[in-house]
PDB file with one MODEL, atoms N, CA, C and O in Angstrom:
MODEL        1
ATOM      1  N   MET A   1      -3.542 -14.776 -12.345  1.00  0.00           N
ATOM      2  CA  MET A   1      -4.341 -14.201 -10.663  1.00  0.00           C
ATOM      3  C   MET A   1      -3.641 -13.376 -10.799  1.00  0.00           C
ATOM      4  O   MET A   1      -2.511 -13.602 -11.233  1.00  0.00           O
ATOM      5  N   PRO A   2      -3.976 -12.356 -10.537  1.00  0.00           N
ATOM      6  CA  PRO A   2      -3.703 -10.870 -10.613  1.00  0.00           C
ATOM      7  C   PRO A   2      -3.069 -10.523  -8.964  1.00  0.00           C
ATOM      8  O   PRO A   2      -3.749 -10.875  -8.000  1.00  0.00           O
ATOM      9  N   LYS A   3      -1.692  -9.795  -8.748  1.00  0.00           N
ATOM     10  CA  LYS A   3      -1.649 -10.027  -7.524  1.00  0.00           C
ATOM     11  C   LYS A   3      -2.279  -8.405  -6.881  1.00  0.00           C
ATOM     12  O   LYS A   3      -2.186  -8.300  -5.658  1.00  0.00           O
ATOM     13  N   THR A   4      -2.738  -7.491  -7.449  1.00  0.00           N
ATOM     14  CA  THR A   4      -3.475  -6.734  -6.557  1.00  0.00           C
ATOM     15  C   THR A   4      -5.115  -6.879  -6.583  1.00  0.00           C
ATOM     16  O   THR A   4      -5.944  -6.885  -7.493  1.00  0.00           O
ATOM     17  N   PRO A   5      -5.200  -7.012  -4.910  1.00  0.00           N
ATOM     18  CA  PRO A   5      -6.671  -7.262  -4.468  1.00  0.00           C
ATOM     19  C   PRO A   5      -7.645  -6.655  -5.255  1.00  0.00           C
ATOM     20  O   PRO A   5      -7.422  -5.789  -6.101  1.00  0.00           O
ATOM     21  N   PRO A   6      -8.620  -7.079  -4.993  1.00  0.00           N
ATOM     22  CA  PRO A   6     -10.149  -6.820  -5.376  1.00  0.00           C
ATOM     23  C   PRO A   6      -9.667  -5.504  -4.894  1.00  0.00           C
ATOM     24  O   PRO A   6      -8.577  -5.216  -4.399  1.00  0.00           O
ATOM     25  N   GLY A   7     -11.170  -4.428  -5.253  1.00  0.00           N
ATOM     26  CA  GLY A   7     -11.041  -3.213  -5.020  1.00  0.00           C
ATOM     27  C   GLY A   7      -9.632  -2.404  -4.736  1.00  0.00           C
ATOM     28  O   GLY A   7      -9.461  -1.503  -3.915  1.00  0.00           O
ATOM     29  N   PHE A   8      -8.632  -3.001  -5.682  1.00  0.00           N
ATOM     30  CA  PHE A   8      -7.326  -1.768  -5.552  1.00  0.00           C
ATOM     31  C   PHE A   8      -6.823  -1.361  -6.918  1.00  0.00           C
ATOM     32  O   PHE A   8      -6.694  -2.401  -7.564  1.00  0.00           O
ATOM     33  N   LYS A   9      -6.534  -0.476  -7.534  1.00  0.00           N
ATOM     34  CA  LYS A   9      -6.207  -0.273  -8.701  1.00  0.00           C
ATOM     35  C   LYS A   9      -4.312  -0.849  -8.725  1.00  0.00           C
ATOM     36  O   LYS A   9      -3.850  -1.152  -7.625  1.00  0.00           O
ATOM     37  N   ASN A  10      -3.476  -0.942  -9.822  1.00  0.00           N
ATOM     38  CA  ASN A  10      -2.268  -1.534  -9.566  1.00  0.00           C
ATOM     39  C   ASN A  10      -1.826   0.264 -10.094  1.00  0.00           C
ATOM     40  O   ASN A  10      -2.667   0.912 -10.717  1.00  0.00           O
ATOM     41  N   LEU A  11      -0.455   0.877  -9.745  1.00  0.00           N
ATOM     42  CA  LEU A  11      -0.111   2.091 -10.008  1.00  0.00           C
ATOM     43  C   LEU A  11       1.274   1.783 -10.211  1.00  0.00           C
ATOM     44  O   LEU A  11       2.024   1.293  -9.367  1.00  0.00           O
ATOM     45  N   SER A  12       1.669   2.218 -11.821  1.00  0.00           N
ATOM     46  CA  SER A  12       2.401   2.175 -12.315  1.00  0.00           C
ATOM     47  C   SER A  12       3.014   3.465 -13.096  1.00  0.00           C
ATOM     48  O   SER A  12       2.344   4.140 -13.878  1.00  0.00           O
ATOM     49  N   ALA A  13       4.418   3.725 -12.769  1.00  0.00           N
ATOM     50  CA  ALA A  13       5.460   4.892 -13.207  1.00  0.00           C
ATOM     51  C   ALA A  13       6.219   5.059 -13.749  1.00  0.00           C
ATOM     52  O   ALA A  13       7.164   5.152 -12.966  1.00  0.00           O
ATOM     53  N   ASP A  14       6.623   5.218 -14.928  1.00  0.00           N
ATOM     54  CA  ASP A  14       8.286   5.729 -14.620  1.00  0.00           C
ATOM     55  C   ASP A  14       9.063   6.923 -14.375  1.00  0.00           C
ATOM     56  O   ASP A  14       8.878   7.995 -14.952  1.00  0.00           O
ATOM     57  N   ILE A  15      10.031   6.670 -13.406  1.00  0.00           N
ATOM     58  CA  ILE A  15      10.681   7.806 -12.386  1.00  0.00           C
ATOM     59  C   ILE A  15      12.369   8.048 -12.642  1.00  0.00           C
ATOM     60  O   ILE A  15      13.051   7.125 -13.086  1.00  0.00           O
ATOM     61  N   SER A  16      12.889   9.220 -12.353  1.00  0.00           N
ATOM     62  CA  SER A  16      14.038   9.290 -12.404  1.00  0.00           C
ATOM     63  C   SER A  16      14.389   8.276 -11.644  1.00  0.00           C
ATOM     64  O   SER A  16      13.562   7.684 -10.950  1.00  0.00           O
ATOM     65  N   GLU A  17      16.012   7.866 -11.695  1.00  0.00           N
ATOM     66  CA  GLU A  17      16.546   6.827 -11.172  1.00  0.00           C
ATOM     67  C   GLU A  17      16.765   8.221  -9.813  1.00  0.00           C
ATOM     68  O   GLU A  17      16.504   8.043  -8.623  1.00  0.00           O
ATOM     69  N   GLU A  18      17.249   9.426 -10.366  1.00  0.00           N
ATOM     70  CA  GLU A  18      17.353  10.712  -8.809  1.00  0.00           C
ATOM     71  C   GLU A  18      16.291  10.423  -7.658  1.00  0.00           C
ATOM     72  O   GLU A  18      16.569  10.245  -6.472  1.00  0.00           O
ATOM     73  N   LEU A  19      14.602  10.404  -8.420  1.00  0.00           N
ATOM     74  CA  LEU A  19      13.520  10.271  -7.092  1.00  0.00           C
ATOM     75  C   LEU A  19      13.400   9.053  -7.083  1.00  0.00           C
ATOM     76  O   LEU A  19      12.405   8.744  -6.429  1.00  0.00           O
ATOM     77  N   PHE A  20      13.856   8.310  -7.436  1.00  0.00           N
ATOM     78  CA  PHE A  20      13.340   7.116  -6.944  1.00  0.00           C
ATOM     79  C   PHE A  20      14.684   6.157  -5.985  1.00  0.00           C
ATOM     80  O   PHE A  20      14.607   4.991  -5.595  1.00  0.00           O
ATOM     81  N   LYS A  21      15.796   7.090  -5.820  1.00  0.00           N
ATOM     82  CA  LYS A  21      16.550   6.866  -4.756  1.00  0.00           C
ATOM     83  C   LYS A  21      16.134   7.897  -3.853  1.00  0.00           C
ATOM     84  O   LYS A  21      16.850   7.817  -2.855  1.00  0.00           O
ATOM     85  N   GLU A  22      14.988   9.185  -3.702  1.00  0.00           N
ATOM     86  CA  GLU A  22      15.267   9.787  -2.796  1.00  0.00           C
ATOM     87  C   GLU A  22      14.140   9.040  -2.182  1.00  0.00           C
ATOM     88  O   GLU A  22      13.937   9.049  -0.968  1.00  0.00           O
ATOM     89  N   LEU A  23      13.581   8.543  -2.838  1.00  0.00           N
ATOM     90  CA  LEU A  23      12.065   7.829  -2.639  1.00  0.00           C
ATOM     91  C   LEU A  23      12.519   6.709  -1.657  1.00  0.00           C
ATOM     92  O   LEU A  23      11.919   6.490  -0.604  1.00  0.00           O
ATOM     93  N   ALA A  24      13.585   6.033  -2.055  1.00  0.00           N
ATOM     94  CA  ALA A  24      14.216   4.173  -1.144  1.00  0.00           C
ATOM     95  C   ALA A  24      14.393   5.041   0.171  1.00  0.00           C
ATOM     96  O   ALA A  24      13.726   4.834   1.184  1.00  0.00           O
ATOM     97  N   LYS A  25      15.389   6.069   0.057  1.00  0.00           N
ATOM     98  CA  LYS A  25      15.821   7.006   1.184  1.00  0.00           C
ATOM     99  C   LYS A  25      14.957   7.242   2.454  1.00  0.00           C
ATOM    100  O   LYS A  25      15.135   6.862   3.611  1.00  0.00           O
ATOM    101  N   ARG A  26      13.976   7.978   1.896  1.00  0.00           N
ATOM    102  CA  ARG A  26      13.035   8.057   2.855  1.00  0.00           C
ATOM    103  C   ARG A  26      12.197   7.344   3.340  1.00  0.00           C
ATOM    104  O   ARG A  26      11.627   7.677   4.379  1.00  0.00           O
ATOM    105  N   CYS A  27      11.880   5.996   2.592  1.00  0.00           N
ATOM    106  CA  CYS A  27      11.090   4.559   3.211  1.00  0.00           C
ATOM    107  C   CYS A  27      12.176   3.988   3.932  1.00  0.00           C
ATOM    108  O   CYS A  27      11.805   2.833   4.143  1.00  0.00           O
ATOM    109  N   ILE A  28      13.207   4.124   4.385  1.00  0.00           N
ATOM    110  CA  ILE A  28      14.709   3.533   5.096  1.00  0.00           C
ATOM    111  C   ILE A  28      14.446   4.158   6.338  1.00  0.00           C
ATOM    112  O   ILE A  28      14.483   3.630   7.449  1.00  0.00           O
ATOM    113  N   GLU A  29      14.111   5.625   5.975  1.00  0.00           N
ATOM    114  CA  GLU A  29      14.352   6.306   7.182  1.00  0.00           C
ATOM    115  C   GLU A  29      13.367   6.618   8.020  1.00  0.00           C
ATOM    116  O   GLU A  29      13.545   7.387   8.965  1.00  0.00           O
ATOM    117  N   GLU A  30      12.011   5.942   7.704  1.00  0.00           N
ATOM    118  CA  GLU A  30      10.673   5.791   8.182  1.00  0.00           C
ATOM    119  C   GLU A  30      10.431   4.958   8.206  1.00  0.00           C
ATOM    120  O   GLU A  30       9.216   4.874   8.384  1.00  0.00           O
ATOM    121  N   GLY A  31      11.068   3.721   8.095  1.00  0.00           N
ATOM    122  CA  GLY A  31      10.924   2.192   8.140  1.00  0.00           C
ATOM    123  C   GLY A  31       9.683   1.838   7.495  1.00  0.00           C
ATOM    124  O   GLY A  31       9.172   0.757   7.785  1.00  0.00           O
ATOM    125  N   VAL A  32       9.313   2.352   6.935  1.00  0.00           N
ATOM    126  CA  VAL A  32       8.224   1.858   5.763  1.00  0.00           C
ATOM    127  C   VAL A  32       8.497   0.941   4.431  1.00  0.00           C
ATOM    128  O   VAL A  32       9.608   0.618   4.010  1.00  0.00           O
ATOM    129  N   SER A  33       7.219   0.596   3.863  1.00  0.00           N
ATOM    130  CA  SER A  33       7.849  -0.221   2.483  1.00  0.00           C
ATOM    131  C   SER A  33       7.156   0.939   1.849  1.00  0.00           C
ATOM    132  O   SER A  33       6.211   1.639   2.214  1.00  0.00           O
ATOM    133  N   LYS A  34       8.387   0.921   0.122  1.00  0.00           N
ATOM    134  CA  LYS A  34       7.643   2.130  -0.815  1.00  0.00           C
ATOM    135  C   LYS A  34       6.580   1.798  -0.760  1.00  0.00           C
ATOM    136  O   LYS A  34       6.044   2.885  -0.979  1.00  0.00           O
ATOM    137  N   LYS A  35       5.451   0.833  -0.580  1.00  0.00           N
ATOM    138  CA  LYS A  35       4.553   1.164  -0.995  1.00  0.00           C
ATOM    139  C   LYS A  35       3.330   1.520  -0.581  1.00  0.00           C
ATOM    140  O   LYS A  35       2.287   1.738  -1.197  1.00  0.00           O
ATOM    141  N   ASP A  36       3.737   1.556   1.057  1.00  0.00           N
ATOM    142  CA  ASP A  36       3.152   2.203   2.153  1.00  0.00           C
ATOM    143  C   ASP A  36       3.199   3.248   2.032  1.00  0.00           C
ATOM    144  O   ASP A  36       2.169   3.917   1.944  1.00  0.00           O
ATOM    145  N   PHE A  37       4.727   3.919   1.968  1.00  0.00           N
ATOM    146  CA  PHE A  37       4.650   5.367   1.998  1.00  0.00           C
ATOM    147  C   PHE A  37       4.106   6.311   0.381  1.00  0.00           C
ATOM    148  O   PHE A  37       4.116   7.509   0.097  1.00  0.00           O
ATOM    149  N   LEU A  38       3.836   5.529  -0.101  1.00  0.00           N
ATOM    150  CA  LEU A  38       3.120   5.741  -1.257  1.00  0.00           C
ATOM    151  C   LEU A  38       2.006   6.311  -1.367  1.00  0.00           C
ATOM    152  O   LEU A  38       1.708   7.434  -1.772  1.00  0.00           O
ATOM    153  N   VAL A  39       1.320   5.351  -0.927  1.00  0.00           N
ATOM    154  CA  VAL A  39      -0.172   5.446  -0.341  1.00  0.00           C
ATOM    155  C   VAL A  39      -0.634   6.410   1.161  1.00  0.00           C
ATOM    156  O   VAL A  39      -1.687   6.950   1.501  1.00  0.00           O
ATOM    157  N   GLN A  40       0.771   6.290   1.822  1.00  0.00           N
ATOM    158  CA  GLN A  40       0.183   7.673   2.742  1.00  0.00           C
ATOM    159  C   GLN A  40       0.636   9.286   2.498  1.00  0.00           C
ATOM    160  O   GLN A  40       0.327  10.284   3.150  1.00  0.00           O
ATOM    161  N   LEU A  41       1.625   9.123   1.113  1.00  0.00           N
ATOM    162  CA  LEU A  41       1.829  10.960   0.510  1.00  0.00           C
ATOM    163  C   LEU A  41       0.521  10.960  -0.378  1.00  0.00           C
ATOM    164  O   LEU A  41      -0.112  12.008  -0.247  1.00  0.00           O
ATOM    165  N   LEU A  42      -0.083   9.984  -1.312  1.00  0.00           N
ATOM    166  CA  LEU A  42      -0.998  10.117  -1.955  1.00  0.00           C
ATOM    167  C   LEU A  42      -2.347  10.547  -1.301  1.00  0.00           C
ATOM    168  O   LEU A  42      -3.126  11.329  -1.846  1.00  0.00           O
ATOM    169  N   GLU A  43      -2.551   9.985  -0.121  1.00  0.00           N
ATOM    170  CA  GLU A  43      -3.520   9.763   0.857  1.00  0.00           C
ATOM    171  C   GLU A  43      -3.619  11.393   1.396  1.00  0.00           C
ATOM    172  O   GLU A  43      -4.613  12.107   1.524  1.00  0.00           O
ATOM    173  N   LYS A  44      -2.558  11.601   1.587  1.00  0.00           N
ATOM    174  CA  LYS A  44      -2.365  13.208   2.488  1.00  0.00           C
ATOM    175  C   LYS A  44      -2.464  14.114   1.877  1.00  0.00           C
ATOM    176  O   LYS A  44      -3.136  15.006   2.395  1.00  0.00           O
ATOM    177  N   GLU A  45      -1.874  14.391   0.478  1.00  0.00           N
ATOM    178  CA  GLU A  45      -2.003  15.059  -0.399  1.00  0.00           C
ATOM    179  C   GLU A  45      -3.210  15.370  -1.248  1.00  0.00           C
ATOM    180  O   GLU A  45      -3.273  16.542  -1.621  1.00  0.00           O
ATOM    181  N   LEU A  46      -4.415  14.371  -1.725  1.00  0.00           N
ATOM    182  CA  LEU A  46      -5.289  14.152  -2.277  1.00  0.00           C
ATOM    183  C   LEU A  46      -6.003  14.221  -1.531  1.00  0.00           C
ATOM    184  O   LEU A  46      -7.003  14.828  -1.911  1.00  0.00           O
ATOM    185  N   PHE A  47      -6.050  13.762  -0.185  1.00  0.00           N
ATOM    186  CA  PHE A  47      -7.778  13.967   0.580  1.00  0.00           C
ATOM    187  C   PHE A  47      -6.953  14.973   1.727  1.00  0.00           C
ATOM    188  O   PHE A  47      -6.801  14.480   2.844  1.00  0.00           O
ATOM    189  N   LYS A  48      -6.481  16.204   1.511  1.00  0.00           N
ATOM    190  CA  LYS A  48      -5.923  17.376   2.133  1.00  0.00           C
ATOM    191  C   LYS A  48      -6.833  18.558   1.117  1.00  0.00           C
ATOM    192  O   LYS A  48      -7.351  19.604   1.511  1.00  0.00           O
ATOM    193  N   ASP A  49      -6.826  18.188   0.186  1.00  0.00           N
ATOM    194  CA  ASP A  49      -8.152  18.987  -0.803  1.00  0.00           C
ATOM    195  C   ASP A  49      -9.233  18.971  -0.141  1.00  0.00           C
ATOM    196  O   ASP A  49      -9.607  19.968   0.477  1.00  0.00           O
ATOM    197  N   LEU A  50     -10.192  17.369  -0.167  1.00  0.00           N
ATOM    198  CA  LEU A  50     -10.980  16.917  -0.240  1.00  0.00           C
ATOM    199  C   LEU A  50     -11.763  17.730   1.528  1.00  0.00           C
ATOM    200  O   LEU A  50     -12.968  17.959   1.633  1.00  0.00           O
ATOM    201  N   LYS A  51     -10.433  18.106   3.019  1.00  0.00           N
ATOM    202  CA  LYS A  51     -10.882  18.170   4.274  1.00  0.00           C
ATOM    203  C   LYS A  51     -11.423  19.768   3.394  1.00  0.00           C
ATOM    204  O   LYS A  51     -12.618  20.065   3.398  1.00  0.00           O
ATOM    205  N   ASN A  52     -10.738  20.360   2.933  1.00  0.00           N
ATOM    206  CA  ASN A  52     -10.892  21.985   2.258  1.00  0.00           C
ATOM    207  C   ASN A  52     -12.198  22.541   2.138  1.00  0.00           C
ATOM    208  O   ASN A  52     -12.347  23.671   1.672  1.00  0.00           O
TER     209      ASN A  52
ENDMDL
END
């Protein structure tokens, strides 16, 4: 059984250790999971173009 819920796609990427540490630091500061932080970031960056 796949972990990804129906209607969603799994996002997998290799990133540098330095970038991962920055991601983890920001998640801790904002009190959100890495998944939620990335979803917010992608929505903000990708959907801002659609609004213009």
